[in-house]
C-alpha positions as CSV (number, residue, x, y, z in Angstrom):
1,X,166.2,160.3,63.8
2,X,163.8,162.8,62.2
3,X,164.7,166.4,63.1
4,X,162.0,168.8,64.1
5,X,160.8,171.4,61.6
6,X,162.3,174.9,61.8
7,X,159.8,177.4,63.1
8,X,160.4,181.0,64.0
9,X,158.1,182.3,66.7
10,X,157.6,185.7,68.3
11,X,159.7,186.7,71.2
12,X,158.7,184.9,74.4
13,X,159.2,186.6,77.8
14,X,159.9,183.1,79.4
15,X,163.1,182.8,77.4
16,X,165.0,184.9,80.0
17,X,163.6,182.7,82.9
18,X,164.5,179.6,81.0
19,X,168.1,180.8,80.5
20,X,168.4,181.6,84.2
21,X,167.2,178.1,85.1
22,X,169.7,176.5,82.7
23,X,172.5,178.7,83.9
24,X,171.9,177.6,87.5
25,X,171.7,174.0,86.6
26,X,174.9,174.1,84.4
27,X,176.8,176.0,87.1
28,X,175.7,173.5,89.8
29,X,176.9,170.6,87.6
30,X,180.1,172.1,86.3
31,X,181.2,174.5,89.0
32,X,184.5,176.2,88.5
33,X,184.9,174.7,85.0
34,X,182.5,177.5,83.9
35,X,184.3,180.8,83.8
36,X,181.1,182.4,82.6
37,X,177.7,181.5,81.3
38,X,176.0,183.9,78.9
39,X,172.6,184.0,77.2
40,X,173.4,184.5,73.5
41,X,171.6,184.2,70.2
42,X,168.2,185.5,69.2
43,X,166.4,184.5,72.4
44,X,168.7,186.9,74.3
45,X,167.5,189.9,72.2
46,X,164.3,191.5,73.6
47,X,161.6,191.4,71.0
48,X,163.5,189.3,68.4
49,X,161.6,186.4,66.9
50,X,163.5,183.1,67.1
51,X,163.4,179.3,67.1
52,X,162.1,178.3,70.5
53,X,165.5,177.2,71.8
54,X,167.7,179.0,74.3
55,X,171.3,179.5,73.1
56,X,173.8,179.4,76.0
57,X,177.5,180.1,75.8
58,X,179.7,178.6,78.5
59,X,183.2,180.1,78.7
60,X,185.9,177.6,79.6
61,X,189.7,177.8,79.7
62,X,190.3,175.5,76.8
63,X,188.7,173.3,74.2
64,X,190.1,169.8,73.7
65,X,189.0,166.2,73.6
66,X,190.1,165.9,77.3
67,X,187.9,168.8,78.3
68,X,185.0,167.3,76.3
69,X,185.5,164.0,78.1
70,X,185.5,165.8,81.5
71,X,182.4,167.7,80.6
72,X,180.6,164.6,79.5
73,X,181.5,162.7,82.7
74,X,179.8,165.5,84.7
75,X,177.0,166.3,82.4
76,X,175.9,162.7,81.6
77,X,175.6,161.7,85.2
78,X,173.4,164.8,85.8
79,X,170.8,164.2,83.2
80,X,172.3,166.0,80.2
81,X,173.0,164.5,76.7
82,X,176.4,163.9,75.3
83,X,178.5,166.9,74.2
84,X,180.9,166.7,71.2
85,X,183.7,168.7,69.6
86,X,182.4,170.9,66.7
87,X,183.5,173.9,64.7
88,X,181.5,177.1,64.2
89,X,180.9,178.6,60.8
90,X,184.0,180.5,59.6
91,X,183.3,184.1,58.8
92,X,184.8,185.7,55.6
93,X,188.6,185.9,55.7
94,X,188.9,183.4,58.5
95,X,190.9,180.3,57.6
96,X,192.1,178.8,60.9
97,X,189.4,176.4,62.1
98,X,191.2,176.1,65.4
99,X,190.0,179.7,66.3
100,X,186.4,178.5,65.9
101,X,186.3,175.1,67.6
102,X,183.8,174.5,70.4
103,X,182.2,171.8,72.4
104,X,178.5,171.6,71.5
105,X,175.6,170.1,73.5
106,X,171.9,169.9,72.7
107,X,170.6,171.0,76.0
108,X,167.8,168.5,76.6
109,X,167.4,167.8,80.3
110,X,164.7,165.8,82.0
111,X,164.1,168.6,84.5
112,X,163.6,171.3,81.7
113,X,160.4,172.1,79.9
114,X,162.4,173.9,77.2
115,X,165.2,173.2,74.8
116,X,168.6,174.7,74.6
117,X,171.8,174.8,72.5
118,X,174.9,174.9,74.8
119,X,178.1,176.1,73.2
120,X,181.3,175.7,75.2
121,X,183.9,178.1,73.9
122,X,187.3,179.2,75.1
123,X,187.0,182.6,76.8
124,X,188.5,185.2,74.5
125,X,188.5,183.0,71.4
126,X,187.2,184.5,68.2
127,X,184.0,182.4,68.3
128,X,183.4,183.4,71.9
129,X,183.7,187.1,71.2
130,X,181.7,186.8,68.0
131,X,178.6,185.4,69.9
132,X,178.8,188.2,72.4
133,X,179.2,191.0,69.9
134,X,176.4,189.6,67.7
135,X,174.1,189.7,70.7
136,X,175.2,193.1,71.9
137,X,174.9,194.6,68.5
138,X,171.3,193.3,67.9
139,X,170.3,194.5,71.4
140,X,171.6,198.0,70.6
141,X,170.2,198.1,67.0
142,X,166.5,197.1,66.9
143,X,166.2,197.8,63.2
144,X,168.9,195.3,62.5
145,X,167.2,192.8,64.8
146,X,163.9,193.3,62.9
147,X,165.6,192.7,59.5
148,X,167.4,189.6,60.9
149,X,164.0,188.2,62.2
150,X,162.4,188.8,58.8
151,X,165.3,187.0,57.1
152,X,165.0,184.0,59.5
153,X,161.3,183.8,59.0
154,X,161.7,183.7,55.2
155,X,164.5,181.1,55.4
156,X,162.4,178.9,57.7
157,X,159.5,179.1,55.4
158,X,161.6,177.8,52.5
159,X,163.8,175.4,54.4
160,X,161.4,174.1,57.1
161,X,162.5,170.5,56.8
162,X,166.2,171.1,56.0
163,X,168.1,172.5,59.0
164,X,171.4,172.3,57.2
165,X,170.2,174.4,54.3
166,X,168.7,176.9,56.8
167,X,172.0,177.3,58.6
168,X,174.0,177.4,55.4
169,X,171.8,180.4,54.2
170,X,171.6,182.1,57.6
171,X,175.4,182.2,58.2
172,X,176.2,184.8,55.5
173,X,173.4,187.0,56.9
174,X,175.0,186.8,60.3
175,X,178.4,187.7,58.6
176,X,176.8,190.8,57.1
177,X,175.4,191.8,60.6
178,X,178.9,191.2,62.0
179,X,180.5,193.6,59.6
180,X,178.3,196.3,61.0
181,X,178.8,195.1,64.5
182,X,182.6,195.3,64.1
183,X,182.3,198.8,62.7
184,X,180.0,199.8,65.6
185,X,182.3,198.4,68.3
186,X,185.4,200.1,66.7
187,X,183.6,203.4,66.6
188,X,183.0,203.0,70.4
189,X,186.7,202.9,71.1
């Protein structure tokens, strides 16, 4: 299957409405399995250019093959594709992959006129907190968001047909942003 080209587009005001639609649908299908549903990633940051794909984080109690199977039973009979166990990028000085596991789902749904990436993560896990802090930092630091958008646009220009290369080069940029984000959050305490 050929993957679509990477394209970074200007911020779209519809992204928030698309997230709310997805949130309602996910909650309707999964109910109490969802401890929380958050809009994360670039589309959650007002004014930030992004791929035209909504990133959603669903907080769950645990990540395991059994949970993945349960999610798939509910999701598949309600028009979603198959979710699978995955591991997020490990930031510097992180060695325990178990702290970064997730269940991942490309959120294509027959009722949606948009695309989404749905990340199921254990509430309180390192990768769960990382996604929220990344979003919150960029929302509070527009100059960092602009620099991040420029970096993504340049990466997309040079890796348009190679999603793996795009992610491999983008991850260290995210790590640099997170160093500042961690300093920022510690200064708030």
